[in-house]
C-alpha positions in Angstrom: -235.5 -20.2 57.3 -235.1 -19.6 53.3 -236.5 -22.9 51.3 -232.9 -22.9 50.4 -231.7 -23.6 54.1 -234.0 -26.7 54.4 -231.8 -28.9 51.9 -228.4 -27.9 53.5 -226.3 -30.6 55.0 -226.0 -30.4 58.8 -223.6 -33.3 58.8 -222.1 -32.8 62.1 -224.9 -32.5 64.1 -226.8 -35.6 63.0 -223.5 -38.1 62.6 -223.2 -37.0 66.6 -227.1 -37.3 66.7 -227.2 -40.6 65.0 -225.1 -42.5 67.8 -227.1 -40.5 71.2 -230.8 -42.8 71.9 -232.7 -44.3 74.3 -230.3 -46.9 74.0 -227.1 -45.5 74.3 -228.4 -44.1 77.8 -229.5 -47.9 78.5 -226.2 -49.1 78.0 -224.6 -46.3 80.4 -227.0 -46.5 83.3 -225.7 -50.6 82.9 -222.9 -49.6 83.3 -223.2 -47.3 85.9 -225.3 -49.5 87.8 -222.5 -52.4 87.1 -219.9 -50.1 89.0 -222.4 -50.1 91.7 -222.7 -53.9 92.2 -220.3 -56.0 89.8 -221.3 -59.7 91.8 -219.0 -61.6 90.7 -216.9 -59.4 88.6 -214.2 -57.0 89.1 -215.7 -53.5 88.1 -211.9 -52.3 87.0 -211.2 -54.8 84.8 -214.5 -56.8 84.5 -213.0 -60.3 84.8 -214.8 -62.4 87.2 -213.0 -61.5 90.5 -211.3 -64.8 90.7 -209.1 -64.3 87.8 -208.7 -60.2 88.7 -205.2 -58.7 89.4 -206.3 -55.5 89.3 -204.8 -55.0 93.1 -201.3 -55.9 91.7 -202.0 -53.0 89.1 -201.4 -49.8 89.7 -202.5 -46.6 87.4 -199.8 -44.7 86.4 -199.7 -41.8 84.6 -199.8 -42.1 80.6 -197.7 -39.8 78.5 -199.1 -39.0 76.1 -203.0 -38.5 77.4 -204.8 -42.2 76.3 -208.7 -41.6 75.8 -210.6 -45.0 75.1 -214.1 -44.4 73.1 -216.4 -47.1 73.2 -219.5 -47.6 71.4 -222.2 -47.6 74.3 -223.4 -51.7 73.1 -219.7 -52.5 74.1 -219.8 -50.3 77.5 -223.3 -52.0 78.2 -221.7 -55.5 77.9 -219.2 -54.9 80.4 -216.9 -57.9 79.0 -213.8 -58.7 80.2 -212.4 -59.6 76.0 -212.4 -56.2 75.5 -208.7 -55.1 75.5 -209.4 -51.5 75.2 -210.7 -51.7 79.1 -207.1 -52.2 80.3 -206.1 -48.8 78.7 -208.4 -47.7 81.4 -207.3 -49.7 84.4 -203.8 -48.1 83.5 -205.3 -44.8 83.9 -207.3 -44.1 80.2 -210.1 -42.0 80.3 -213.3 -43.9 79.4 -215.8 -42.0 76.6 -219.1 -43.7 76.0 -220.1 -42.7 72.5 -223.8 -41.6 72.6 -224.0 -39.9 75.7 -224.3 -36.2 75.3 -221.7 -35.0 77.8 -219.6 -37.8 76.9 -219.8 -37.2 73.3 -219.3 -33.1 73.8 -216.2 -33.4 76.2 -214.7 -35.6 73.3 -215.7 -32.9 71.0 -213.5 -30.2 73.2 -210.5 -32.5 73.2 -210.0 -32.8 70.0 -210.7 -29.0 69.2 -208.3 -28.4 71.9 -205.3 -29.9 70.6 -205.8 -31.2 67.1 -202.1 -30.9 66.1 -201.4 -33.0 69.0 -204.4 -35.6 68.8 -204.2 -38.8 66.6 -206.7 -41.4 66.6 -205.6 -45.0 66.4 -207.8 -46.5 63.8 -206.3 -48.9 61.1 -206.9 -47.5 57.2 -205.1 -47.5 54.4 -203.9 -44.1 54.7 -203.2 -44.6 58.4 -199.4 -43.4 59.7 -197.2 -45.8 61.1 -197.0 -45.3 64.5 -193.3 -45.0 64.5 -193.6 -41.5 62.7 -194.8 -40.3 65.2 -191.6 -41.1 68.0 -190.1 -37.6 69.2 -187.1 -36.6 67.1 -184.2 -36.1 68.0 -183.1 -32.9 70.3 -187.0 -32.4 70.7 -187.9 -31.5 74.3 -191.0 -34.6 76.1 -193.2 -31.6 76.1 -193.2 -30.9 72.1 -193.8 -34.5 71.7 -196.2 -35.5 69.4 -199.0 -37.4 69.9 -199.6 -35.5 73.0 -203.3 -37.2 73.4 -203.7 -40.9 71.3 -207.7 -41.6 71.1 -208.7 -45.2 70.9 -211.4 -46.2 69.7 -212.7 -49.5 71.0 -213.4 -52.4 68.5 -216.5 -52.9 68.5 -218.2 -50.3 65.4 -219.2 -53.0 63.5 -223.1 -52.1 64.4 -222.6 -48.6 63.3 
């Protein structure tokens, strides 16, 4: 390496590795253990089984595809106060930020359909959802967005 190369920023790898930690892996392992032995909670909706109504809810084919990205600490807690989990109950795909294979899969998803993917995140320059509605005469297959990435609400820890 040249001396110049040492100071060159490498933002993407460092940004992703910031989340990948032993804590993330422990949270993921806790979640997987919970799925195997949920105790008094439903492993699907995370509510107490006496309040669960999952048997009445059938997974649906979500159009567009919905991906929910949980912060590892939120997923490790598996508390039913998380409304994003309801999307998973309805068929959204779950990703845990900080788990290397999840992070890589999410990167591939984002790269494979950049134009058709939106990230649901509040910001001053966010586009109103009604602006994404299919234009009159456009085929449903061509409608945008084709994929919605939902960031779970627990990102204050980042």
